[in-house]
N, C-alpha and C positions, 0 to 999 in steps of 0.2 A: 504493500498500499504505500503511495507517495503521501510525502507530507501534508500537501494541499489538501490531501481527502481526509485527514485526520477528523475533521469537523463536518459531518454530511449537510449537503445543502438545505435540506428540510430544517435542521438545527438552525443553521446560520439565519435563514428566515425567520425562525420562530424568534429568536434574540434579538433581531434587528428590529421587531415591534414589541418587545417584552416589557418595556417601562413607559407607563405614560402616568398622567397625574391620577386617573381613577382610581389606582390603589394604593396611593401616596401614604394614606393614613395607617393601612395595612403595614406597610413597609417600615413606617417610623415606630409603630408599637413592637413589631418583630424585632427592630433594632435595639431597643430597650431591652428586650428578652436575651438578645444574643449577647449584647454587651456585659449583661448581668452573669450569664453563663460563662464568657471568657475570664471574667475576673474570678470565678469560683475556681477554675483550673489553673491561671497563670499566678494567682495569689497577688501580693502588694508590690511586686517587682516593678520598677519603671524602666520603660523603653525608649530609647532615644530615636530610633527610625523603625516604622510599622509600614508595611506594605499589605493592603487589602487585596486579595487575589479573587477576581470575579466581583468587583467592586458593586455591580447593580447601578443604581442611581444616588448611591452615597449616603444612605441613610445610616449606617455603622460608621462611617468615617465622621458624618456630623456628631453623632453620639461621642466619638472618641473624642472629639474637639471639645465638646462641651462638658466632658469629663475630665480634660487635660492629661488623656492617655496617649502618649506618644508625642515627644517634642516635635517630630517631623513625620508627616503622614504621605504615604504613595498609595497609587491605585493603579491597577489595571484592570481592562474590562473588555469584553468581546462585543458588546453593543455599543454602536454608535451612538444610539439615543440615551443609554445609560451614560457613557461618558460625557455627553452635552448636560445631563442632567447634574452629574458630579460637579462639573465646571461652574455651572450656573450658581451652585451654593456658595462660592467665593470663600471658602474655608481657609482662613489664615494660616494654620498648621499644615495645609495641603501644599507640597512641594512640587509633586509632579502627578500627572494622571495620564497614561497611555492606553491606546488602543491594542490590544494584542490577538492573536489567533486561537487562543485557548489552551494553547500547550507550551510555547515558548516565552519565556518572561524576560522582557527586554531590559534586564539590568546584569551586574557582572556578580560574579562568585561572592556568597557571603556578603552581600551588601547591606543586608538590613539585620537588625537584632531579633525581628518577629515578622513572620508572614501569618497572616490569617485568612482563612477560606471557610466561608460559613453559607451552609445550604447551595452548594454549587456542586458538589461530587456526584450527587444524586441524579444531575442533568449530564455527567460528562460521558463520552463514549469510552474513554481510554484514562481511568482514573490514574493509574501510576506513572504515566507520561507526565501528568500535571504535578503529582506529588514529588515527583522526582526533581522537577524544575523548583518547586518551592524549597525543597531540601537544599538545593544548591544556591538559592540565591539569600537564604537566610539561615541564621545560626538557631532559631528557635521556630516552632511551628504550630499553631493552634487552629482546629479544625472542629466544625460541627456539621452533623447530618441528621435528619429524621431517622428514626428506627422504626421501619415500617415492614420488616421481614416477619410477619405475623403468621398465626395459623391459618387464617384465610386468605393469605396473600394469592393462592393460585386463583380464587373466584374474581379479584379484582385487577390480575395482573395485566390481561390483555387489554382490559378498558383503561388502564392508566398509561401504557406506552403508546395507545394508537391514538390517545386523547391529542397529544402534542399540544397541549395549552400550557401556560404558565404554572400548571399545578402538576403536568405531566412529568413523571419521573423515569428513567431508564434503569437505575441501580435501587436495589433495595437491601437496607442492611440490618443486622443483629449486632448486640454488643460484640460477639466473638468473631463474627464476619469482619465488623469494621476494624478492630484491633489487628485483625490478621492482614488486612489490605496496608494499613500503614507500616506495619513491620515489614511486611513484603516489597514495599517501597524504598526501603533504606531508613526509614524513620524510627525513633525509640519512643515511644510512649511512656510519659513521666507521671501523669496523673489524668484521671479522666472521670466523668460522672454521666449518670442517665439523669435526665431532667424532665421536668413537664414544663410546658410554656405558661405564662402567666394567667391568673384569671381575666385580666383585662383582654389578652390577645383572645381567649377563648371566646369570652363574650364579644367580640368584635366579629367572631368568625359564626358562631352560633345564637347570640341575643342574649339578654342578661340573665334570665332563669336556664337556660339549656345549656350555656355555657359553664354558669356556675357550678351546675351538677356534673357535668363532664369533668371538669377540673378536679373536684373532689374526688369522685371516683378514682381518675388516674393516681392522682397523689396518695390516697388510701391504699390502692392496689401496690405501687411502687413501695410504700413503706412497710407492708405487710409481707408482701411475695416480691422482692426485688429481682428474683431471676425467672420468675413466670410472668410478672407483669408486661415485660416487653413483647412477651409473645401473644398478649391478649389486646393490648391498647398501643396507641403511637405516642412516641416519645421523642427526646432528641438526646442525642449523645455528643459531648463536649471533650475534646482531647487534647493536652498538652503535650508537645513532643520535641525531644533534642534530635537536630538533624547532624549531629556529629562533627567532625573536624573538616 
């Protein structure tokens, strides 16, 4: 397969129109969740240079700036509409934002103290290629994915892949398979957590009452049956990794 075919044409077309104002509020709420999860696994360490890979329309970068996380922020994004949205935010800590092909990150080796990649890998055709690039350009890597490899996955698998909309995922992870992916990509997981989305996010998706109930059930199940719960309900998994020398 030639390098220019790593990202299929239909995926390219989908991401070109992936970002618009209609779901801006959802992304801002999600960014609050993601930022909190990253802090859970990264601790209180301060980072001078932070690259957000697959930065979307910049909602996580904006949250990082608000929280003074990362003295110098960088972004690479596959979608021209996403890149335009990032730049339009005029973030004062943002040093550079570049369009990339989804696999080749346009920065030198170990250029960053930290590279983040959240809710991206489930959309990526060749995850290890991207993870290897993150390992190359950053000393530490933090990633987050949804855990969707559940008992009833087979029933929904074709529908999710064929949908090819912003919620259509092509990769499905459990805690074990995701840690295996990271390790076989040359990364060394240091700390990880299985987490629920916030009540606010669930209420945005499902409404006030239903969102509250869903969040309560997910949290209770995870607390009581931490190994079984991800096989029954959707969670997220956030992992901090050392990229080695």
